[in-house]
C-alpha positions in Angstrom: 14.9 23.3 22.3 11.4 22.6 23.0 9.4 23.3 20.1 11.5 22.8 16.9 13.6 20.0 15.8 17.0 20.2 13.8 15.8 22.2 10.9 13.6 24.8 12.8 10.3 23.3 11.8 7.7 22.1 14.3 7.5 18.5 15.3 4.4 16.5 15.1 4.0 16.2 18.9 4.2 19.9 19.3 1.0 20.0 16.7 -0.5 16.6 18.8 -0.2 18.5 22.1 -1.8 21.8 20.3 -5.0 19.4 19.2 -5.0 18.0 22.7 -5.1 21.3 24.2 -8.4 22.4 22.5 -10.0 18.9 23.0 -9.3 18.8 26.9 -10.2 22.4 27.3 -13.9 21.8 25.9 -14.3 18.2 27.6 -13.3 19.7 30.7 -15.6 23.0 30.7 -18.6 20.9 29.1 -17.8 18.0 32.5 -17.4 20.8 34.6 -21.1 22.0 33.5 -22.7 18.9 33.3 -21.6 18.2 36.6 -23.0 21.4 38.3 -26.1 20.7 36.3 -26.6 17.6 38.2 -25.9 19.3 41.1 -28.3 22.0 40.9 -31.1 19.7 39.4 -31.1 22.4 36.3 -31.8 21.8 32.5 -28.3 22.0 30.5 -27.5 25.8 31.0 -24.5 25.3 33.1 -23.2 22.4 30.6 -23.6 24.9 27.6 -21.7 27.6 29.4 -19.2 25.4 30.3 -18.8 24.1 26.9 -18.6 27.9 25.8 -15.9 28.3 28.3 -13.8 25.4 28.0 -13.7 26.0 24.4 -12.6 29.5 24.8 -10.3 28.7 27.3 -8.7 26.1 25.1 -8.4 28.4 22.3 -6.4 30.9 24.5 -3.9 28.0 25.8 -3.6 26.7 22.0 -2.7 30.6 21.5 -0.4 30.5 24.3 1.4 27.4 22.9 1.9 28.7 19.6 3.5 31.6 20.6 6.0 29.6 22.5 6.6 27.2 19.5 6.7 30.2 17.0 9.4 31.9 19.5 11.6 29.0 19.8 11.6 28.7 15.8 12.3 32.2 15.5 15.0 31.9 18.1 16.5 28.7 15.9 16.7 30.4 12.9 18.2 33.2 14.0 21.0 31.1 15.9 21.2 29.6 12.6 21.9 32.6 10.3 24.6 33.5 13.1 26.2 30.2 13.4 25.3 29.8 17.1 25.4 26.9 19.1 21.7 25.6 19.9 22.9 25.2 23.3 23.7 29.0 23.4 20.3 29.3 22.0 18.8 27.2 24.6 20.4 29.5 27.6 19.4 33.3 25.8 15.6 31.7 25.6 15.8 30.6 29.5 17.4 33.9 30.3 14.5 36.3 29.2 12.3 34.2 31.0 
């Protein structure tokens, strides 16, 4: 199952992805705002707005990722307590989506 390893712990790649989501959102927002500033020949007002919006969207996307990983972790722990095979747990998770 994506998001957890055999022990039900968060893998390093999910945490790296979380950091990249936040950085990418912030840089993309600033970059788009910077381009709008250059296009409109304005002071860096749009770069600041883009930075704020990019950071906010990055945090929102980070929250969605962490919810998904937490849900996967809870499903794996529940499966272990019921002695359910991990493949069965994957099938249950896919059916709910």
